[in-house]
C-alpha positions in Angstrom: 183.6 74.3 173.6 183.2 77.6 171.7 184.2 75.8 168.5 181.6 73.1 169.0 178.9 75.8 169.7 179.9 77.7 166.5 179.7 74.5 164.5 176.2 73.8 166.0 175.1 77.3 165.2 176.3 77.3 161.6 174.8 73.8 161.1 171.5 75.0 162.5 171.4 78.1 160.2 172.3 76.0 157.2 169.5 73.5 158.0 166.9 76.2 158.5 168.0 77.9 155.2 167.6 74.6 153.4 164.2 74.0 155.0 163.0 77.4 153.9 164.2 76.7 150.3 162.6 73.3 150.3 159.2 74.6 151.7 158.9 77.8 149.7 160.8 76.8 146.5 158.7 73.8 145.4 156.8 75.7 142.6 159.8 77.9 141.5 162.1 76.7 138.8 165.2 78.6 137.8 167.1 77.6 134.6 170.2 76.4 136.4 168.8 74.7 139.5 165.6 74.0 141.5 165.5 75.7 144.9 163.7 72.7 146.5 166.5 70.4 145.5 169.2 72.8 146.7 167.2 73.0 150.0 167.3 69.3 150.5 171.1 69.3 150.0 171.5 72.2 152.4 169.4 70.3 155.0 171.6 67.2 154.7 174.8 69.3 155.0 173.4 71.2 157.9 172.3 68.0 159.7 175.8 66.5 159.2 177.3 69.7 160.6 175.0 69.6 163.6 176.1 66.0 164.2 179.7 67.0 163.9 179.2 69.8 166.4 177.6 67.4 168.9 180.5 65.0 168.4 183.0 67.8 169.0 181.2 68.9 172.1 181.1 65.4 173.5 184.7 64.8 172.7 185.9 68.0 174.5 183.8 67.1 177.5 185.4 63.7 177.7 188.9 65.1 177.5 188.2 67.5 180.4 187.1 64.5 182.5 
């Protein structure tokens, strides 16, 4: 279960970092990338990681019986 919690924690941190970039980086433009677009990508990756953590947690609970 610790692995599932770790996955949930890292997914949550990634999602929050992406949300902060998306909210506060709308009017900033760097030559190579736009922070708001990177924020959206991080939110998607964080959301997928959260879902994977939930899946891992449910799976280990079902194995225990």
